[in-house]
C-alpha positions in Angstrom: -11.2 0.0 16.4 -9.9 -0.7 12.9 -7.2 -3.2 12.1 -5.2 -2.9 8.9 -3.1 -6.0 8.2 -0.6 -6.0 5.4 0.9 -9.0 3.7 2.8 -9.9 0.6 6.2 -8.3 1.2 9.4 -10.1 0.8 12.7 -10.3 -1.2 12.5 -10.0 -4.9 15.1 -9.5 -7.7 15.2 -6.3 -9.7 12.7 -6.4 -12.4 10.4 -8.7 -10.4 6.9 -8.2 -9.1 5.1 -8.4 -5.8 1.5 -7.8 -4.8 0.8 -6.4 -1.4 -2.5 -6.9 0.4 -4.1 -4.8 3.1 -7.1 -6.3 4.9 -9.2 -4.0 6.9 -11.3 -5.3 9.8 -13.2 -4.1 12.8 -15.1 -0.8 12.6 -14.5 -0.2 9.0 -17.8 1.8 8.4 -16.9 5.3 7.3 -13.5 4.5 5.7 -13.5 6.7 2.6 -9.9 6.5 1.5 -7.2 3.9 1.6 -3.6 4.3 0.5 -0.2 2.8 0.4 2.8 4.6 1.8 6.4 3.6 2.0 9.4 4.5 4.1 13.0 3.7 3.0 15.8 3.6 5.5 16.9 7.2 6.4 14.0 8.7 4.4 10.6 10.2 5.2 7.5 8.2 4.7 6.0 8.9 1.2 2.7 8.2 -0.4 2.6 5.7 -3.1 -1.0 5.4 -4.2 -4.5 6.3 -3.1 -7.9 4.8 -3.7 -11.2 6.0 -2.6 -14.4 4.0 -2.1 -16.1 5.9 -4.9 -13.4 4.8 -7.3 -10.9 7.7 -7.5 -7.3 6.4 -7.9 -4.1 8.3 -7.8 -0.6 6.9 -8.2 2.5 9.0 -7.5 4.0 10.1 -10.9 7.3 8.4 -10.4 5.6 5.0 -9.9 2.9 5.3 -12.6 3.2 2.5 -15.1 4.8 0.2 -12.5 2.5 0.3 -9.5 -1.3 -0.3 -9.5 -3.7 0.1 -6.6 -7.0 -1.7 -6.5 -9.6 -2.8 -4.0 -12.0 -5.6 -3.4 -14.8 -4.2 -1.4 -16.5 -7.4 -0.5 -13.3 -8.4 1.3 -12.4 -4.9 2.5 -9.0 -5.4 1.0 -6.8 -3.1 -0.9 -3.9 -4.3 -3.1 -0.7 -2.8 -4.5 0.6 -4.5 -7.5 4.2 -3.6 -8.0 6.0 -4.5 -11.3 9.5 -3.9 -12.7 10.7 -3.4 -9.2 14.0 -1.5 -8.6 16.4 -1.5 -5.7 15.2 2.0 -4.8 11.8 0.5 -4.2 13.2 -1.2 -1.1 11.2 0.1 1.9 8.6 -0.8 4.5 5.2 -0.4 2.9 2.4 0.7 5.1 -1.3 0.5 4.5 -3.3 3.7 5.5 -7.0 4.4 5.9 -8.8 7.6 6.6 -12.0 7.4 8.6 -13.5 10.7 9.5 -10.8 12.6 11.2 -8.8 9.5 12.0 -5.6 8.4 10.3 -5.2 4.7 10.6 -2.0 2.7 9.9 -1.0 -0.9 9.5 2.2 -2.3 10.9 4.0 -2.4 7.6 5.5 -5.0 5.4 9.1 -5.1 4.3 9.9 -5.1 0.6 13.5 -5.7 -0.4 14.6 -5.5 -4.0 18.0 -7.0 -4.4 20.0 -9.4 -6.5 
């Protein structure tokens, strides 16, 4: 069993910043990729950024320059730094991990961008 626990969401004004954290625990051996996804009301879940454990990083084009993904291996934690937030960034943000053929998800953390 792997547990993915997100934190760091909340309410922020447009132009503000938030840093989300995802802590992985349990049977984490074999996790090769972790990522952040988001799902806005009435929309499909979309990928935001991906990071592999050998250092490959990909951020969705529309979020490049504003969002940064990073990891801290010693703490089995992945972060999503979000800057210059816009109202359209409002969504539930989910942590994802790929271990073998298993897709693993956290419970999500709400991010609301509003004045």
